[in-house]
C-alpha positions, 0 to 999 in steps of 0.5 A: 458936162458942168461941175454941178452935174459931175458932183451930182453924178459922183454923189449918186455913184457913192449912194449906190455903192454904199446903199446898194448891198443893203437895198434888199434888207431895207425893203424887207424891214419896210415890209415887216413894219408895214405888216406890223402896222396892218396887224395893229390896225386890223387887230380889233377885227381879228379878235385882239383887243386894241385900246387904240381901235377908235383911232385906227378905225378911220385907217381901215379903208386905206388898208383894205387895198393891201389886205389880200397881199398881207394875209397871203404873206402871213400864211393865210390862204383865205381872208380871216375876216368874215366881212372882208372877202378878197379871194 
């Protein structure tokens, strides 16, 4: 095992030691940010006025893939939008 491999292994171990306990917190924070982004992009369709709807309109096709899991996380059993029937 070379010196470079040992240093890389040591660095990986330190990263795991310091970041490991917070991994769940990081995942939850990322999911909350994604949910907020989804809400901002879908706000016009949900009936909330959005001054940036012109710019977020082109993001809708990307978000449709995650829409089902998002509305279930938000506590809605069925899609709140008439034009998106995912379940």
